[in-house]
C-alpha positions as CSV (number, residue, x, y, z in Angstrom):
1,M,25.4,-13.9,-12.3
2,N,26.7,-10.6,-13.5
3,Y,26.5,-7.6,-11.1
4,E,24.4,-5.7,-13.7
5,D,21.7,-8.4,-14.0
6,K,19.8,-7.0,-11.1
7,K,19.3,-3.6,-9.7
8,I,18.1,-1.9,-6.5
9,V,16.5,1.6,-6.8
10,G,15.5,3.7,-3.9
11,I,12.9,6.4,-4.6
12,I,12.3,9.4,-2.4
13,A,9.4,11.9,-2.8
14,T,10.7,15.3,-3.7
15,N,8.9,16.9,-0.7
16,V,10.9,14.8,1.9
17,E,13.6,16.5,3.9
18,P,17.1,15.0,3.7
19,A,17.1,13.8,7.4
20,V,13.8,12.0,6.9
21,A,14.9,10.6,3.5
22,L,17.9,8.9,5.2
23,N,15.5,7.4,7.7
24,V,13.1,6.2,5.0
25,I,15.9,4.6,2.9
26,G,17.4,2.9,6.0
27,H,14.1,1.3,7.0
28,L,13.3,0.3,3.4
29,A,16.8,-1.2,2.9
30,I,16.4,-3.5,5.9
31,S,13.0,-4.6,4.5
32,I,14.4,-5.3,1.0
33,G,17.4,-7.2,2.5
34,K,15.1,-9.3,4.7
35,Y,12.7,-10.3,1.9
36,S,15.0,-10.5,-1.1
37,D,16.4,-13.6,-2.6
38,N,19.7,-15.0,-1.5
39,E,21.4,-13.7,-4.6
40,I,21.3,-10.0,-3.4
41,M,24.3,-10.3,-1.2
42,G,28.0,-10.5,-2.2
43,K,30.4,-12.4,-0.1
44,S,28.9,-12.4,3.5
45,I,32.1,-11.7,5.4
46,L,35.1,-9.8,4.0
47,T,38.4,-10.1,5.9
48,D,41.0,-7.4,5.6
49,K,44.8,-7.9,5.7
50,S,44.8,-7.5,9.5
51,G,42.2,-10.2,10.0
52,T,39.3,-7.8,10.9
53,Q,36.0,-9.0,9.5
54,H,33.5,-6.7,7.8
55,L,29.9,-7.6,6.8
56,G,29.5,-7.8,3.0
57,I,27.1,-5.6,1.0
58,S,24.7,-6.0,-1.9
59,K,26.5,-7.2,-5.0
60,F,24.1,-5.2,-7.2
61,P,23.9,-1.5,-8.0
62,F,21.8,0.5,-5.5
63,I,20.9,4.0,-6.6
64,I,18.7,6.6,-4.9
65,T,16.3,8.7,-7.1
66,K,13.6,11.3,-6.5
67,V,10.2,11.9,-8.0
68,K,7.1,14.0,-7.2
69,P,4.8,12.4,-4.6
70,G,2.1,11.6,-7.1
71,K,4.6,9.9,-9.4
72,L,5.9,7.9,-6.5
73,K,2.5,6.5,-5.7
74,T,2.0,5.5,-9.4
75,T,5.4,4.0,-9.5
76,I,4.7,1.8,-6.4
77,E,1.5,0.6,-8.0
78,I,3.1,-0.3,-11.3
79,A,6.1,-2.0,-9.6
80,K,3.7,-4.0,-7.3
81,S,1.8,-5.2,-10.4
82,N,5.0,-7.0,-11.6
83,P,5.3,-10.2,-9.6
84,K,9.0,-10.4,-10.5
85,L,9.8,-7.3,-8.5
86,L,10.2,-6.9,-4.8
87,V,8.8,-3.6,-3.6
88,A,9.1,-2.0,-0.2
89,D,7.1,1.2,0.4
90,Y,7.1,3.7,3.1
91,P,3.8,5.4,3.9
92,S,3.9,8.6,6.0
93,D,2.1,6.6,8.7
94,M,5.5,5.2,9.6
95,L,6.6,8.6,10.8
96,D,3.3,9.3,12.6
97,T,3.3,6.2,14.8
98,R,5.6,5.1,17.6
99,T,5.2,1.3,17.7
100,D,4.6,-1.5,15.3
101,D,1.1,-2.1,16.7
102,E,0.2,1.6,16.1
103,L,1.6,1.4,12.6
104,V,-0.4,-1.8,11.8
105,K,-3.6,-0.2,13.2
106,S,-3.0,3.1,11.3
107,I,-2.4,1.4,7.9
108,S,-5.2,-1.1,8.3
109,E,-7.7,1.7,8.8
110,K,-6.9,3.4,5.5
111,S,-7.4,2.4,1.9
112,N,-4.4,2.6,-0.4
113,D,-5.8,5.8,-2.1
114,R,-5.5,7.6,1.3
115,L,-1.9,6.6,1.9
116,E,0.9,9.2,1.3
117,Y,4.2,7.6,0.3
118,L,7.5,9.1,1.2
119,G,9.7,6.5,-0.5
120,A,10.1,3.1,-1.9
121,I,12.8,0.6,-2.9
122,I,12.4,-1.7,-5.9
123,Y,14.6,-4.7,-6.5
124,G,14.7,-7.1,-9.4
125,D,16.0,-7.7,-12.9
126,S,17.7,-4.6,-14.2
127,K,15.5,-4.6,-17.3
128,D,12.3,-4.6,-15.3
129,V,13.5,-2.0,-12.8
130,N,14.8,0.3,-15.5
131,E,11.5,0.2,-17.4
132,I,9.9,1.8,-14.3
133,T,12.6,4.0,-12.9
134,G,15.0,4.7,-15.8
135,K,14.0,8.3,-16.3
136,F,14.0,9.3,-12.6
137,Q,16.5,12.0,-11.4
138,L,19.2,11.0,-9.0
139,W,18.5,12.2,-5.5
140,K,20.9,14.8,-4.2
141,I,21.1,16.9,-1.1
142,G,21.0,20.6,-1.9
């Protein structure tokens, strides 16, 4: 499989501060890694010349983009409608709760139209991911 066959795109809402954005992407990356197929990872252990081992990373491109909050919500809905894509989303409830039990309760008490999303990561075939995220701006600090 070619490294360009699949793609990972992180999306941050434009109203999210950089420190929060890093937290959002970190949590979402763990989720995508956990639930992705086995093909996402490159070599699991890399050994340098001195014998020190390093954990491998994703073998596919991973870019971070930004969109307005309303566009993010629509993007998540479109991506989730494609069964070939893996989508992790980050509702603001994740910042407003302290424990997993509190998070589960908070989200279970809201309908999707009441959730505010701060970010998402989409993983899948490059063609499918690009159709949804191809025109998004790259996320930059400053």
